[in-house]
C-alpha positions in Angstrom: -43.5 -48.0 -182.4 -41.4 -49.6 -185.0 -38.8 -52.3 -184.2 -36.0 -50.1 -185.6 -37.0 -47.3 -183.2 -36.9 -49.8 -180.3 -33.5 -51.0 -181.6 -32.1 -47.4 -181.6 -33.4 -46.7 -178.1 -31.8 -49.8 -176.7 -28.6 -48.9 -178.5 -28.5 -45.5 -177.0 -29.4 -46.9 -173.6 -26.3 -49.2 -173.6 -24.0 -46.3 -174.5 -25.4 -44.1 -171.7 -25.6 -46.9 -169.1 -21.9 -47.7 -169.7 -21.0 -44.3 -168.3 -22.9 -45.0 -165.1 -21.6 -48.5 -164.7 -18.1 -47.4 -165.2 -18.5 -44.8 -162.4 -20.3 -47.0 -159.9 -18.0 -50.0 -160.2 -15.0 -47.9 -159.2 -16.6 -47.4 -155.8 -18.7 -50.5 -155.4 -17.0 -53.7 -156.8 -19.6 -56.2 -158.1 -20.1 -58.8 -155.3 -19.0 -62.0 -156.9 -15.8 -64.0 -157.0 -13.1 -62.7 -154.7 -15.3 -59.6 -154.0 -18.4 -61.5 -152.8 -19.8 -60.2 -149.5 -23.0 -60.3 -147.5 -25.9 -58.0 -148.0 -26.6 -58.7 -151.6 -29.6 -61.1 -151.1 -30.2 -64.6 -152.3 -27.3 -66.5 -153.8 -26.9 -69.7 -155.9 -23.9 -71.8 -156.9 -21.4 -69.9 -159.0 -21.3 -72.6 -161.7 -25.0 -72.5 -162.2 -25.0 -68.7 -162.1 -22.3 -68.4 -164.8 -24.2 -70.9 -166.9 -27.5 -69.1 -166.7 -25.8 -65.7 -167.2 -24.0 -66.7 -170.4 -26.5 -69.0 -172.1 -28.8 -66.3 -173.5 -25.9 -64.7 -175.4 -25.3 -68.0 -177.1 -28.9 -68.8 -177.8 -30.3 -65.5 -178.8 -27.8 -64.7 -181.6 -28.2 -68.2 -183.1 -32.0 -67.7 -183.1 -31.7 -64.2 -184.6 -29.4 -65.6 -187.4 -32.1 -68.1 -188.5 -34.8 -65.5 -188.0 -33.0 -63.0 -190.2 -32.3 -62.7 -193.9 -28.6 -63.3 -194.0 -28.5 -67.1 -193.9 -26.7 -67.3 -197.3 -24.3 -64.4 -196.6 -20.8 -65.7 -195.9 -19.6 -62.8 -193.7 -22.8 -63.1 -191.6 -22.1 -66.9 -191.2 -18.5 -66.1 -190.0 -19.8 -63.5 -187.6 -22.1 -66.2 -186.2 -19.3 -68.7 -185.9 -17.0 -66.2 -184.0 -19.8 -65.2 -181.6 -20.9 -68.8 -181.0 -17.4 -70.1 -180.4 -16.9 -67.5 -177.7 -20.2 -68.0 -175.9 -20.3 -71.8 -176.3 -17.1 -71.8 -174.2 -18.4 -69.2 -171.8 -21.7 -71.0 -171.2 -21.1 -74.7 -171.9 -17.4 -75.3 -171.0 -16.0 -72.7 -168.5 -18.7 -72.9 -165.8 -18.4 -76.7 -165.5 -14.6 -76.5 -165.1 -14.8 -74.1 -162.1 -13.5 -75.5 -158.8 -14.8 -74.8 -155.4 -18.3 -76.2 -155.6 -19.7 -74.0 -152.8 -18.7 -70.7 -154.3 -21.8 -68.4 -154.4 -23.2 -66.0 -157.0 -25.8 -63.3 -156.0 -29.1 -63.7 -157.9 -29.3 -59.9 -158.1 -26.0 -59.8 -160.1 -27.4 -62.6 -162.3 -30.5 -60.5 -163.0 -28.5 -57.4 -164.0 -26.3 -59.5 -166.2 -29.2 -61.3 -167.9 -30.8 -57.9 -168.7 -27.7 -56.7 -170.4 -27.0 -60.0 -172.2 -30.5 -60.1 -173.6 -30.3 -56.5 -174.9 -26.7 -56.9 -176.1 -27.3 -60.1 -178.0 -30.5 -58.7 -179.6 -28.6 -55.5 -180.7 -25.7 -57.4 -182.2 -27.7 -60.3 -183.7 -30.5 -58.2 -185.1 -28.2 -55.6 -186.6 -25.9 -58.2 -188.3 -28.6 -60.5 -189.5 -31.4 -58.1 -190.4 -31.0 -54.3 -190.1 -27.6 -53.9 -191.7 -26.9 -53.8 -195.3 -25.7 -57.2 -196.4 -21.9 -57.5 -196.1 -20.4 -58.2 -199.5 -18.3 -61.3 -200.0 -15.2 -59.2 -200.4 -15.7 -57.9 -196.9 -13.6 -60.8 -195.8 -10.6 -59.2 -197.6 -11.3 -55.7 -196.1 -8.5 -54.5 -193.8 -11.2 -53.9 -191.1 -12.2 -57.5 -191.2 -8.7 -58.8 -191.2 -7.4 -56.6 -188.4 -10.6 -57.2 -186.4 -10.3 -60.9 -186.8 -6.7 -61.0 -185.7 -7.6 -58.9 -182.6 -10.7 -61.1 -181.9 -8.7 -64.4 -182.0 -5.8 -63.0 -180.1 -8.1 -61.6 -177.3 -10.0 -64.9 -177.1 -6.7 -66.8 -176.7 -5.5 -64.5 -173.9 -8.9 -64.6 -172.2 -9.2 -68.4 -172.3 -5.5 -69.0 -171.4 -5.8 -66.7 -168.4 -9.0 -68.4 -167.2 -7.4 -71.8 -167.4 -4.3 -70.6 -165.5 -6.6 -69.4 -162.7 -8.6 -72.7 -162.7 -5.4 -74.8 -162.4 -4.1 -72.8 -159.4 -6.4 -74.7 -157.0 -7.1 -78.3 -156.6 -10.7 -79.5 -156.2 -12.1 -78.3 -152.9 -9.4 -75.6 -152.2 -10.7 -72.2 -151.3 -7.6 -70.0 -150.8 -6.5 -67.7 -153.5 -2.9 -67.8 -154.9 -0.8 -65.5 -157.0 -0.8 -66.5 -160.6 2.5 -66.1 -162.5 2.0 -67.8 -165.9 0.9 -66.3 -169.2 0.0 -62.6 -169.3 -0.3 -62.7 -165.5 3.4 -61.8 -165.6 2.3 -58.4 -166.8 -1.1 -57.6 -165.4 -3.4 -58.8 -162.6 -6.4 -59.4 -164.8 -5.2 -60.7 -168.2 -8.6 -62.5 -168.7 -10.2 -59.1 -168.8 -7.5 -57.6 -171.0 -8.0 -60.4 -173.4 -11.8 -60.0 -173.4 -11.5 -56.3 -174.1 -9.1 -56.9 -177.0 -11.6 -59.5 -178.3 -14.6 -57.2 -178.4 -12.5 -54.3 -179.9 -11.7 -56.8 -182.7 -15.4 -57.6 -183.0 -16.3 -54.0 -183.3 -13.7 -53.5 -186.1 -14.5 -56.7 -188.0 -18.3 -56.0 -188.0 -17.8 -52.2 -188.2 -21.0 -51.7 -186.3 -22.4 -49.4 -183.6 -23.8 -52.4 -181.8 -20.3 -53.8 -181.6 -19.0 -50.5 -180.3 -21.7 -50.3 -177.6 -20.7 -53.8 -176.5 -17.1 -52.9 -176.4 -17.6 -49.7 -174.4 -19.9 -51.5 -171.9 -17.3 -54.3 -171.6 -14.6 -51.7 -170.8 -16.9 -49.9 -168.3 -17.5 -53.2 -166.5 -14.0 -54.8 -166.6 -11.7 -51.9 -166.2 -13.0 -50.9 -162.7 -13.0 -54.6 -161.7 -9.4 -55.1 -162.9 -8.5 -52.1 -160.7 -10.4 -53.7 -157.7 -8.7 -57.0 -158.3 -5.3 -55.4 -158.4 -5.9 -53.6 -155.1 -7.2 -56.9 -153.6 -4.1 -58.8 -154.7 -1.7 -56.2 -153.3 -3.6 -56.0 -150.0 -3.7 -59.8 -149.6 -0.2 -60.8 -150.6 2.9 -58.9 -149.3 5.0 -60.6 -152.0 2.7 -59.5 -154.9 4.9 -58.3 -157.8 5.3 -54.6 -157.7 5.9 -54.3 -161.5 2.6 -55.9 -162.4 -0.1 -53.6 -163.7 -3.8 -53.8 -163.2 -5.1 -54.4 -166.8 -2.9 -53.0 -169.6 0.7 -54.4 -169.8 3.3 -51.7 -168.9 0.7 -49.0 -168.8 -2.1 -49.4 -166.2 
C-alpha cells in the first residue's frame, strides 16, 4: 500500500468522521472544562492534558517540513511559520497560564484528541511539504493567499484575546465561573471558538488544500456544538446573562 493511498484514506476518514462528531457532540458535550463530569475514567491535571494534546501538532508539522522537499520554498516556509505560531502558543504558552491548578482533564478525551492531532498534522504537513505541487513564489500575491492570511491572523487574534479574557476573570485558586463581557464576548458566548474557526477557514484558503478543508470542517464539527452547549450552560447558570448574546456567530447564531 503506497503512502499516497494511506494519505487519501486518512483524508476521507477525517471528512466522514466530522459528520459523526458534529452529531454526537450536540447530544453529549465533551466532558472537560465547564462540562466535566464523573463517569469518564481516569483524569489528569488540565494544564498537563492541554500540553500533551497540543504538542504533537507543533512537533509533527515541523518534522515533516524538514523531512519534505520544500525547505527552500518560500510559501512553504510561511505556511510552517503560521502553523508553528498557532501551536507554539497552544502547547507552550496557554496551558501554563491556566488557573485553577486542580482542574481535571479526562485521559479518554486526551486519547481521542491525540489521535486526531496526529492524523491532522500528518495530512497538512505531508501535503504542504511533500505531496503538493510546489507553490510558486508569486502565490504570496495570489488573492487566495492574501484573503486567507487576513482571515488567519484575524481569527488568531480573536481566539487568543478571548482566551486571555477568560484567564483574567479568575484570580489564582478561584473556581467559580463568571460572565465575561470584554472583547467579542459582547456578541457571542464562545468567541475563542469563533476566532479559531475563522483562523482555519483562512488556513484552508491560503493553502488552498483539501487537507486544510478537512481540518476546518472537523473544527466546525467539534466547536459549533460545544459553543451551543456553552451558551445553554451560561444561560442556565446566570439569570443575568445577556439575552442579546449569541452562541457562536455574532448577530446570527
